[in-house]
C-alpha positions as CSV (number, residue, x, y, z in Angstrom):
1,X,89.2,75.5,127.0
2,X,88.0,74.5,124.0
3,X,90.3,75.3,120.5
4,X,87.9,77.6,119.6
5,X,88.1,79.7,123.1
6,X,92.0,79.1,122.8
7,X,92.3,80.7,119.4
8,X,89.9,83.7,120.3
9,X,92.0,84.7,123.4
10,X,95.2,85.1,121.6
11,X,93.9,88.3,119.5
12,X,94.2,91.8,120.6
13,X,91.0,93.8,119.6
14,X,91.1,96.9,117.9
15,X,87.5,97.8,117.8
16,X,88.1,101.0,118.9
17,X,90.7,102.0,116.2
18,X,88.2,100.4,113.6
19,X,85.5,103.3,115.0
20,X,88.0,105.9,114.9
21,X,88.8,104.9,111.4
22,X,85.2,105.3,110.3
23,X,85.0,108.6,111.8
24,X,87.1,110.9,109.2
25,X,86.4,114.2,110.8
26,X,89.1,113.0,113.7
27,X,91.9,111.4,112.0
28,X,93.3,108.3,113.4
29,X,97.2,109.0,114.1
30,X,99.8,107.4,111.4
31,X,101.4,105.8,114.8
32,X,97.8,104.3,115.9
33,X,97.7,102.7,112.5
34,X,101.1,101.4,112.4
35,X,100.6,99.6,115.8
36,X,97.8,97.8,114.4
37,X,99.6,97.1,111.3
38,X,102.2,95.9,113.4
39,X,100.1,93.4,115.1
40,X,99.1,91.4,111.5
41,X,102.9,90.2,111.9
42,X,102.6,88.8,114.8
43,X,99.1,87.1,114.3
44,X,97.9,89.3,117.0
45,X,94.4,90.3,114.9
46,X,91.3,88.1,114.4
47,X,91.0,87.4,110.1
48,X,87.7,89.5,110.9
49,X,89.5,92.5,112.4
50,X,92.4,92.5,110.0
51,X,90.4,92.3,106.9
52,X,88.0,95.3,108.5
53,X,91.3,97.3,109.2
54,X,92.6,96.9,106.0
55,X,89.8,97.7,104.1
56,X,88.9,100.7,105.9
57,X,92.7,102.0,105.7
58,X,91.5,101.7,101.5
59,X,88.1,103.2,101.5
60,X,89.2,105.8,103.3
61,X,92.6,106.4,101.5
62,X,94.4,106.3,104.4
63,X,96.9,103.9,102.9
64,X,97.8,106.7,100.5
65,X,99.2,109.1,103.1
66,X,103.2,109.8,103.1
67,X,103.1,109.4,107.1
68,X,101.2,106.2,107.1
69,X,102.9,104.6,104.4
70,X,106.6,105.4,106.3
71,X,105.0,104.5,109.7
72,X,103.7,101.0,108.4
73,X,107.1,100.3,106.6
74,X,108.8,101.2,109.5
75,X,106.9,98.5,111.3
76,X,107.3,96.0,108.9
77,X,111.2,96.1,108.5
78,X,111.3,95.9,112.6
79,X,109.5,92.8,112.1
80,X,111.6,91.4,109.2
81,X,114.6,89.2,110.6
82,X,117.6,91.7,111.4
83,X,121.1,91.1,109.6
84,X,123.8,91.8,111.3
85,X,124.3,95.6,110.1
86,X,127.9,95.7,111.3
87,X,129.4,92.9,109.5
88,X,127.5,94.0,106.6
89,X,128.3,97.4,106.8
90,X,132.2,96.6,107.1
91,X,132.2,94.6,104.0
92,X,130.2,97.2,101.8
93,X,132.6,99.7,102.9
94,X,135.5,97.6,101.8
95,X,133.9,96.4,98.7
96,X,131.8,100.0,97.7
97,X,133.8,102.1,95.0
98,X,133.0,105.5,95.9
99,X,132.8,107.7,92.2
100,X,130.9,111.1,91.7
101,X,128.4,111.7,94.8
102,X,127.9,107.8,95.0
103,X,129.6,106.8,98.3
104,X,129.7,102.8,97.6
105,X,126.6,101.9,99.5
106,X,123.4,99.6,98.3
107,X,120.9,100.5,95.8
108,X,117.5,99.4,94.7
109,X,115.5,99.8,92.1
110,X,111.8,98.4,92.3
111,X,108.3,99.0,91.5
112,X,105.0,98.7,93.3
113,X,103.5,96.4,90.4
114,X,99.9,96.1,89.4
115,X,100.0,97.8,86.1
116,X,98.7,94.7,84.4
117,X,100.4,95.8,81.3
118,X,102.4,92.9,80.9
119,X,105.7,94.2,79.8
120,X,108.5,93.0,80.3
121,X,110.9,92.8,83.7
122,X,112.5,95.6,83.2
123,X,113.9,96.6,86.6
124,X,115.5,92.9,87.2
125,X,117.5,93.3,84.3
126,X,118.3,96.7,85.0
127,X,119.2,95.7,88.8
128,X,121.5,93.4,87.1
129,X,123.1,96.0,84.6
130,X,123.8,98.7,87.3
131,X,125.7,96.1,89.4
132,X,128.8,96.2,87.2
133,X,129.0,99.6,88.5
134,X,127.1,99.8,91.7
135,X,126.5,97.4,94.8
136,X,122.6,96.6,94.0
137,X,120.6,94.8,96.8
138,X,116.9,93.8,94.6
139,X,114.3,93.3,97.5
140,X,111.7,91.8,95.7
141,X,108.9,88.6,95.4
142,X,107.2,86.5,92.8
143,X,104.4,88.1,90.5
144,X,101.1,88.9,92.0
145,X,99.6,90.8,89.2
146,X,101.7,90.0,86.3
147,X,103.4,86.8,84.0
148,X,106.8,87.3,85.6
149,X,107.8,88.7,88.8
150,X,111.8,89.4,89.7
151,X,112.2,86.1,91.4
152,X,110.3,84.2,88.3
153,X,112.2,85.4,85.9
154,X,115.8,84.9,87.9
155,X,114.5,81.7,89.0
156,X,113.8,80.6,85.6
157,X,117.3,81.4,84.2
158,X,118.9,78.6,82.4
159,X,120.9,76.2,82.5
160,X,121.7,77.1,86.0
161,X,119.0,79.9,87.9
162,X,120.6,81.4,91.1
163,X,119.2,80.0,94.2
164,X,117.1,82.3,95.5
165,X,116.2,80.6,98.8
166,X,119.8,80.7,99.8
167,X,120.0,84.4,100.5
168,X,118.9,85.0,104.5
169,X,119.4,87.8,107.0
170,X,122.2,85.7,108.1
171,X,124.6,85.3,105.1
172,X,123.7,88.4,103.2
173,X,127.2,89.9,104.0
174,X,128.9,86.8,102.5
175,X,127.5,87.7,99.4
176,X,128.6,91.1,99.0
177,X,132.0,89.4,99.6
178,X,132.1,87.7,96.2
179,X,129.3,89.3,94.4
180,X,128.1,93.0,93.8
181,X,124.7,92.0,93.6
182,X,122.1,90.2,96.0
183,X,118.6,89.4,96.0
184,X,116.3,89.8,98.8
185,X,113.5,87.2,98.3
186,X,110.6,89.0,100.3
187,X,109.6,85.6,102.2
188,X,113.0,84.6,103.2
189,X,113.3,88.3,105.5
190,X,109.6,89.0,106.6
191,X,108.4,85.8,108.3
192,X,105.0,87.8,109.2
193,X,103.7,87.6,106.4
194,X,103.0,84.2,106.6
195,X,100.2,85.4,108.7
196,X,99.3,88.2,106.0
197,X,99.5,86.3,103.2
198,X,96.3,84.1,103.2
199,X,94.7,87.1,104.6
200,X,95.2,88.8,101.2
201,X,94.5,85.7,99.4
202,X,91.2,85.6,100.6
203,X,90.0,89.5,100.6
204,X,91.3,89.5,97.2
205,X,91.9,93.3,96.8
206,X,94.7,95.5,97.0
207,X,95.2,97.0,100.0
208,X,98.5,98.7,101.9
209,X,100.5,95.3,101.5
210,X,100.4,96.3,97.6
211,X,102.3,99.6,98.0
212,X,104.6,98.7,101.2
213,X,107.3,96.3,99.4
214,X,109.5,99.0,97.6
215,X,109.6,101.1,100.9
216,X,110.2,98.2,103.3
217,X,113.8,97.1,102.0
218,X,115.4,94.9,105.1
219,X,118.3,96.7,105.1
220,X,117.3,99.9,105.1
221,X,120.0,101.6,107.0
222,X,122.8,100.7,104.4
223,X,120.7,101.3,101.0
224,X,122.5,104.5,99.7
225,X,120.1,105.2,96.7
226,X,116.8,103.5,95.1
227,X,114.5,104.1,92.1
228,X,110.9,103.6,93.1
229,X,108.3,102.9,90.4
230,X,104.6,103.0,90.9
231,X,101.6,103.0,88.8
232,X,99.3,105.9,89.3
233,X,100.8,109.2,89.0
234,X,99.0,110.4,92.1
235,X,101.4,107.8,94.0
236,X,104.5,109.6,93.0
237,X,104.3,112.6,95.6
238,X,103.1,110.7,98.5
239,X,106.1,107.7,97.9
240,X,108.5,110.8,97.3
241,X,107.5,111.9,100.8
242,X,107.4,108.8,102.6
243,X,110.8,108.0,101.4
244,X,111.9,111.8,102.7
245,X,110.2,110.6,106.1
246,X,112.4,107.9,106.3
247,X,115.4,109.2,105.3
248,X,115.1,111.5,108.0
249,X,117.0,108.9,110.1
250,X,119.5,108.2,107.9
251,X,122.4,109.8,107.3
252,X,123.1,113.0,104.7
253,X,124.3,110.9,101.6
254,X,122.2,107.8,102.6
255,X,118.5,109.4,101.4
256,X,119.0,109.6,97.6
257,X,115.7,108.4,95.7
258,X,114.0,108.9,92.5
259,X,109.9,107.8,92.4
260,X,109.2,107.5,89.1
261,X,105.3,106.8,87.1
262,X,104.7,106.4,83.1
263,X,101.8,108.1,82.5
264,X,100.6,105.2,80.5
265,X,100.4,103.2,83.9
266,X,103.8,101.8,84.2
267,X,105.6,101.6,87.3
268,X,109.0,102.5,84.8
269,X,110.7,105.3,83.2
270,X,108.4,105.1,79.8
271,X,109.5,104.1,76.8
272,X,106.2,105.2,74.9
273,X,106.4,108.8,76.2
274,X,106.2,111.3,79.7
275,X,107.2,109.8,82.8
276,X,106.7,111.4,85.6
277,X,109.3,112.0,88.0
278,X,109.8,112.7,91.9
279,X,113.3,112.9,93.1
280,X,114.2,113.3,96.7
281,X,117.0,115.9,96.5
282,X,119.2,115.9,99.7
283,X,122.1,118.3,100.1
284,X,125.8,117.7,99.8
285,X,127.9,116.7,102.3
286,X,129.3,120.4,102.5
287,X,125.8,122.2,101.9
288,X,125.2,124.3,105.1
289,X,121.0,123.5,104.0
290,X,119.6,120.9,106.2
291,X,116.1,120.2,104.2
292,X,115.6,117.6,101.9
293,X,113.5,118.7,99.2
294,X,111.4,117.0,96.1
295,X,111.8,118.3,92.9
296,X,109.2,117.1,90.0
297,X,109.8,116.8,86.7
298,X,109.2,114.9,83.7
299,X,111.3,112.4,81.5
300,X,111.0,111.2,77.8
301,X,112.9,109.0,75.9
302,X,114.8,111.4,73.9
303,X,116.6,113.1,77.3
304,X,118.4,109.4,77.2
305,X,119.3,109.6,73.4
306,X,116.3,107.2,72.2
307,X,113.3,107.0,70.0
308,X,109.6,106.4,71.8
309,X,108.2,102.8,71.4
310,X,105.1,101.9,72.2
311,X,104.1,99.7,75.4
312,X,103.4,96.9,72.7
313,X,107.3,96.8,71.6
314,X,108.2,95.7,75.2
315,X,105.6,92.8,76.1
316,X,107.2,90.3,78.1
317,X,106.8,86.5,77.0
318,X,104.0,84.1,77.9
319,X,106.1,82.8,80.8
320,X,109.2,83.7,83.1
321,X,111.3,81.5,81.2
322,X,110.3,83.4,78.0
323,X,111.6,86.3,79.7
324,X,114.6,84.8,81.2
325,X,115.8,83.6,77.9
326,X,115.3,87.5,76.7
327,X,117.5,88.5,79.9
328,X,120.2,86.2,79.4
329,X,120.4,87.0,75.5
330,X,120.5,90.8,76.7
331,X,123.3,90.4,78.9
332,X,125.0,88.3,76.2
333,X,125.1,91.3,74.0
334,X,123.0,89.1,71.5
335,X,120.1,91.9,71.3
336,X,120.3,94.7,68.7
337,X,121.0,98.2,69.6
338,X,117.5,99.7,68.6
339,X,115.9,96.9,70.0
340,X,113.1,98.1,72.1
341,X,113.4,96.1,75.3
342,X,117.2,96.8,75.3
343,X,116.7,100.8,75.5
344,X,113.8,100.9,77.6
345,X,116.3,98.9,80.0
346,X,119.4,101.3,79.3
347,X,116.8,104.0,80.2
348,X,116.0,102.5,83.7
349,X,119.5,101.4,84.4
350,X,120.8,105.0,83.3
351,X,118.3,106.6,86.2
352,X,119.3,104.3,88.8
353,X,123.4,105.0,87.6
354,X,122.0,109.0,87.7
355,X,120.3,108.8,91.4
356,X,123.2,107.1,92.6
357,X,125.3,109.7,92.0
358,X,128.0,108.1,90.2
359,X,127.0,110.1,86.7
360,X,128.3,113.2,88.7
361,X,131.8,111.8,87.9
362,X,134.3,114.2,85.6
363,X,136.6,111.2,84.8
364,X,135.4,107.3,84.1
365,X,137.8,104.5,84.4
366,X,135.0,101.5,84.2
367,X,137.7,99.3,82.1
368,X,138.5,97.9,79.2
369,X,136.5,98.9,75.9
370,X,134.9,102.5,77.3
371,X,135.9,105.7,75.9
372,X,136.9,107.6,79.2
373,X,134.8,110.3,77.8
374,X,131.9,111.5,80.5
375,X,128.8,112.6,78.8
376,X,128.5,116.3,81.3
377,X,125.3,117.4,79.0
378,X,122.1,117.8,81.8
379,X,118.8,117.4,80.9
380,X,115.4,117.4,83.3
381,X,116.4,117.5,87.1
382,X,119.6,118.3,86.0
383,X,120.5,114.3,85.4
384,X,123.3,113.3,83.3
385,X,121.1,111.2,81.8
386,X,122.9,110.1,78.7
387,X,126.3,109.4,80.8
388,X,123.9,107.0,82.5
389,X,122.9,105.3,78.9
390,X,126.8,105.1,78.1
391,X,127.7,103.7,81.7
392,X,124.7,100.9,81.1
393,X,126.0,100.4,77.6
394,X,129.0,99.6,78.6
395,X,128.2,97.4,81.2
396,X,126.6,95.0,78.6
397,X,128.8,95.2,76.1
398,X,131.8,94.8,78.0
399,X,130.5,91.7,79.4
400,X,131.0,93.3,82.9
401,X,127.2,92.7,83.4
402,X,126.8,89.3,82.3
403,X,129.8,88.3,84.5
404,X,127.8,89.9,88.0
405,X,125.2,87.5,87.3
406,X,127.2,84.5,87.0
407,X,129.0,86.0,90.6
408,X,125.7,85.9,92.1
409,X,124.3,82.7,90.4
410,X,127.6,81.0,91.6
411,X,127.8,82.2,95.2
412,X,124.1,81.5,95.5
413,X,124.4,78.0,94.5
414,X,127.6,76.9,95.6
415,X,128.9,78.9,98.9
416,X,126.1,79.4,100.3
417,X,123.3,77.4,98.8
418,X,124.7,74.2,99.4
419,X,124.7,74.5,103.4
């Protein structure tokens, strides 16, 4: 048999599904879509049918249905390398500090990207600051549409950047033995993306893959809380519902989430004006209420105690190295308190802390240099946003955030990276 014939025989035809997707009067089920989607990770779809499938999902807007996103994210996680969950769970239980309604689980802060606003790496910096108080497990990749993605800025830190290739499904538990921060570099965890990557590049358009990253965390079972940013406000309730659906399989207390969208098209909490928020509210352990509810409200800089700044004030540098220099200066406390980049980072860090539940504590014992006085004022969504800022400021001012970065860098380069 010719090589061409052999290549063709390995593919599974999905012609009937493609015809079904075209017939919008009889909607294709989310499970059927997810089943076809999963075959991309096994290289079982021909390039022509895979591209047609992804294009039809976009043209019919099925890629923006919450049940489709939840089902496809589930398949993407199942196709990822599997982490030793029992081992990691034991370490997280031993290392995580419970405070307020935070149970000591893993947390993530991530955005869909695609805004083209070229702002500074807000969520990556916020994740490092938050790791002073939470166990952060950031899932990210290199930039797709911006100058600097999460992986780009971290790998550009000088003089010694963390080794992003060191973390993998086998050794993630070891990271948390010595660090409160880990970066899950997407290519290390999603082997099936080697088939999707060339296809996406050749297609040259946004597809469902551009939306799934924040929903396809490889260690979903142990993620307690997450802050997710989307560039389009219309995606806010969709993502919140997708997170609600995914959370149905998880225990109470492990389904905390908030989706945010700055009205300028920013997948972060904006320093320039109004940010729409969709908070996934679940009942407390003691509550008889079983339903997880989604609450919509708005946040503004004043809710965090800050003035507004134009987005031009938080633009990043020309290269990832420029942004890495800003990150290090910020963590070293060498940035003025009024600096717009510092303030927008503190706002987003504060939001992560609020969603985790740690700001619900009535006492505070973070460490040296803090007053211990909890800011009990509540703002929109009943969140203690200013308490989140207080804690984030302490993390920077005390040097705890910088120490967290150094610990992550050391373990990635020495303990694991050398193996």
